[in-house]
Structure formats: C-alpha cells, structure tokens
C-alpha positions in Angstrom: 36.2 284.1 -86.1 39.4 282.9 -87.6 40.0 279.8 -89.8 43.3 278.3 -90.3 44.3 276.5 -93.6 48.1 274.7 -94.2 50.6 276.0 -96.3 49.6 273.6 -99.1 46.0 274.4 -99.3 46.4 278.2 -99.3 48.8 277.9 -102.2 46.5 276.0 -104.3 43.7 278.4 -103.4 45.8 281.6 -103.8 49.2 281.2 -105.1 52.6 280.9 -103.5 53.4 283.3 -100.5 56.5 284.2 -98.2 58.7 280.9 -97.6 57.0 279.1 -100.7 59.5 277.7 -103.2 58.2 277.6 -107.0 60.0 275.0 -109.8 60.6 277.1 -112.8 58.7 275.2 -115.7 60.9 272.0 -116.7 64.1 273.2 -115.6 66.1 272.3 -112.3 65.8 276.1 -111.4 64.1 276.9 -108.2 63.0 280.5 -106.8 61.8 281.4 -103.3 59.4 284.2 -102.8 61.0 286.7 -100.2 58.1 289.4 -100.1 54.6 289.2 -100.2 52.8 292.6 -100.4 49.1 290.9 -100.3 47.1 291.9 -97.0 45.4 288.4 -95.6 42.0 288.4 -96.4 42.2 290.7 -99.4 43.5 287.8 -102.0 42.1 287.8 -105.3 40.5 284.4 -106.2 39.5 284.8 -110.2 40.8 284.2 -113.4 40.3 288.0 -114.8 43.3 287.6 -116.8 44.4 291.2 -116.1 46.8 292.7 -113.6 45.1 293.3 -110.2 45.7 296.4 -108.4 
C-alpha cells in the first residue's frame, strides 16, 4: 500500500526536499535544495533538539 501526498503537505510534515525553494529569514535570498539523502519512509518527525543520525 502506498500513500501519496502533495509537496506542500510533505514539506509541512517533514521539511523541504529536492527542488523545494526556501526563503532565508526576512531577506530576499532564496536557496534551493539540490540533494536530499533521506530515504523515503525514514523521515524523522519529532522535535528532539539534537542532530539525528
């Protein structure tokens, strides 16, 4: 069984992924995610406050 969600919902739950553009704070600077090493299904979803490895 697979579940499909749109990009906006995915970004809201797990953060940005490849191709997403993010505005940096209150500047006019934008960055684009070029590479995401996260394996789908292995996303971390909690505010642990430490680096997840």
